[in-house]
C-alpha positions as CSV (number, residue, x, y, z in Angstrom):
1,M,140.7,-8.8,162.1
2,I,137.1,-8.3,160.2
3,Y,139.3,-6.0,157.6
4,E,141.9,-8.7,157.0
5,F,138.6,-11.2,156.2
6,I,137.1,-8.5,153.9
7,N,140.2,-7.6,152.0
8,M,142.0,-11.3,151.7
9,N,145.2,-10.1,150.8
10,G,144.5,-7.3,148.4
11,Y,141.8,-10.2,146.5
12,G,138.7,-9.2,148.3
13,L,137.4,-6.8,146.0
14,Y,137.4,-9.6,143.2
15,V,136.1,-12.6,145.5
16,W,133.1,-10.4,147.1
17,S,132.2,-8.8,143.4
18,S,131.9,-12.4,142.0
19,F,129.9,-13.9,144.9
20,I,127.5,-10.7,144.9
21,F,127.2,-11.4,141.0
22,T,126.4,-14.8,141.3
23,L,123.8,-14.4,144.0
24,V,122.2,-11.6,141.8
25,C,122.3,-14.4,139.2
26,F,120.9,-17.1,141.3
27,I,118.2,-14.8,142.7
28,S,117.0,-13.7,139.4
29,L,116.8,-17.1,138.3
30,Y,114.7,-18.1,140.7
31,T,112.7,-15.4,140.4
32,V,112.3,-15.9,136.1
33,I,111.9,-19.4,136.6
34,K,109.2,-18.6,139.5
35,L,106.8,-16.3,137.4
36,Q,107.2,-18.5,134.4
37,L,105.5,-21.6,136.9
38,V,102.8,-19.0,138.2
39,K,101.9,-18.2,134.3
40,E,102.1,-22.0,133.1
41,Q,100.2,-23.1,136.1
42,K,97.4,-20.1,135.4
43,K,97.5,-21.7,131.8
44,F,96.8,-25.1,132.7
45,K,94.0,-24.4,135.0
46,T,92.1,-22.2,132.5
47,K,92.5,-25.1,129.9
48,Y,91.4,-28.2,132.4
49,F,89.3,-26.7,135.4
50,D,86.5,-25.1,133.3
51,L,85.5,-27.9,131.7
52,T,82.1,-29.6,131.4
53,K,81.5,-33.5,133.4
54,D,82.1,-35.4,130.2
55,V,84.8,-33.3,128.7
56,S,86.8,-33.4,132.0
57,E,86.6,-37.3,132.4
58,T,88.0,-37.9,128.9
59,V,91.1,-35.6,129.8
60,R,91.5,-37.2,133.3
61,K,91.8,-40.2,131.5
62,Q,95.2,-38.8,129.5
63,E,98.7,-39.6,130.4
64,T,99.7,-35.7,130.0
65,Y,97.2,-34.7,132.7
66,K,98.2,-37.1,134.9
67,E,102.0,-36.3,134.4
68,I,101.4,-32.9,134.8
69,L,99.3,-33.0,138.3
70,A,101.9,-35.6,139.5
71,F,104.6,-32.8,139.5
72,T,102.7,-30.3,140.6
73,N,102.3,-32.0,144.0
74,I,105.6,-32.5,144.4
75,S,107.3,-29.2,143.2
76,K,106.9,-26.8,146.1
77,I,108.3,-23.8,144.6
């Protein structure tokens, strides 16, 4: 019975290989996006978290800064 499920009337090789290919693509895409996110977060931290008090107040008033902070709180990747 399990052999019939795996074989799928002769189409199992194509079905399972495409399933594995899709799974590998999704995992690699997730990994690449995760690495890019971490890289961008590091760049953001080095640019905005080591500023003087006067400069940091100016940056906090910028709309771009508020948008970035709003999205980082939502994203749990």
